[in-house]
N, C-alpha and C positions, 0 to 999 in steps of 0.2 A: 263626314269627318274631314277636317282641313289638314293640309300638309304640316302646318305648325303643330297641330295636335298629334299627328303621326310621329313627328320627330321628338316631341316631348315625351310621348309614351315610350319611345325607344330609350331616351335618357333615364326615365323612371325604371325601366326594366334593367338597365345597366346598374343603377344605384342599388336596386334590390339584391343584386348578387353579392354585395359586400357588407350588408347590414350586420353589425356586430363584430366585424373583422378589422375595423379601422381605428382602433384605440380611442382616444378622446375626440377624434375628428368624426364628423358625420360621413356617411357614405353618399357620395354625390355622383351623378351621371352627367356626362356632357357629350353632345353630338354637334359637330360642325358641318354645316350644309352650305354649299355654294352652287348657285344656278341649278337648284333642285337635286343635286347629288351629294351624298354623304362623303365628306373628304377626311373626316377624322372622328374617332370616338374615344372616350376615356371614362374611367371610373376611379374613384379614390383607391389608392393602393392599400394593401394590407398593412396595418399599423398606422395608416393615415397619410402616407406620402408615397408617390406624388399625389397632388390634388388632381381631380378629374380633368380640370381645364388644362393643366400642364400635360397630362397624358394625351388628351385630344389634340392639342396644338402640336405636340411632337409627332403624332401620327399624320397630321395634315401637312406639316411642313409649309411650303409656300402656298399650298391650297387654302390656307386660312385667310389669306388676303381677300377681302370682299365677302367673306362668309357670314352666316348667321350662326350664333351659338345657342343651343338649347341646353339649359342648365337647371337641374332640379332644385338647387339651393343658391341663393345670391352669392356670386363670386366674392371672395375675400377682398377687402380693401387694404389690408395690412397683414403681415406675417410675423409671428412671434420670433421667427428665425432671422428677420431682417432682410430676407430675399424678396425680390419683386412679388407683389400680390398678384392673384389671378386676374383681377380687374385690369391691372397694369399690363400683364402679359397678353390678355385678349386685345387690348387697345394697341399695344405695340406690334402685334401680329397682323393688324389691319382688319380685324373683325369689325363689321359695320353695324351689327345689330345683335343684341343679347336678349333672349327670351328666358325668363326665370319663372319657375313654378312657385317656390316658397321663399319668403324673406328669411334671412338668417339672423337670429337674435344675438349671436356671438359679438363680442366687442370688436372682433377683427372684421366683421362685416356690418351688420346692423345699419344699413343705409350707406356705409362708406364705400362699399363696392359699387353700388349703383351710382353714387355721386361721382366717383372717379371715372366711371365709364361715360357718364353724361358730360363731364368736364373735358373728356378727350374727344367728344363729338360722336360717341357711339350711341345709337338709339337703344333704348331699353324698354322692354315690355314686361310687366310683372303680373303674376297671378294665373298664368295659363296652367290649367289642370292642377291647381293648388290642392283641391280636395283629394285627388288621386296620389299626389306626392307626399302630402302631409303625414300619413302613417309611417313613412320611412324615418321621420324625425321625432316620433313620439317619445323615444328614450334618450334623445340627444340633449345633453346638459352642457351648453357652451360656457366658456370662461366668462365670468361676470366683470372682470376688469383686466386691463393690460398688466397690472402688477401681479396678478395671480398666475400669469404665464411666464414670468421672468425669473 
């Protein structure tokens, strides 16, 4: 088993703790790792806020700079609230690589998160342990349009 798989499995286990408790948002797990050490972890908050990436970045503080983020679902590329997206937050914090298990079909992600990360110079790997993470999102019904969330 690779370190990438170990860290993604931890993110999956975090996400599993909040399935059904996050309102319209999916339960996501995020683990930040720098130089082989976990520097922050997060899971979507009850009711859907904060997002997992926000919680992990808050826990990591300056430790996020140069880290790899392991996220069970593609980081959002836009927020219905107008606040910075998780992809922007990860890039702004200095995360250098994001490893994603599952793509997010939501209009707020659906490739937007990955595109924003790439545009900011962050490496992104998609699909790690997708089969293990996918059951977390079997009941997830994302917004189909931006207008439906406003």
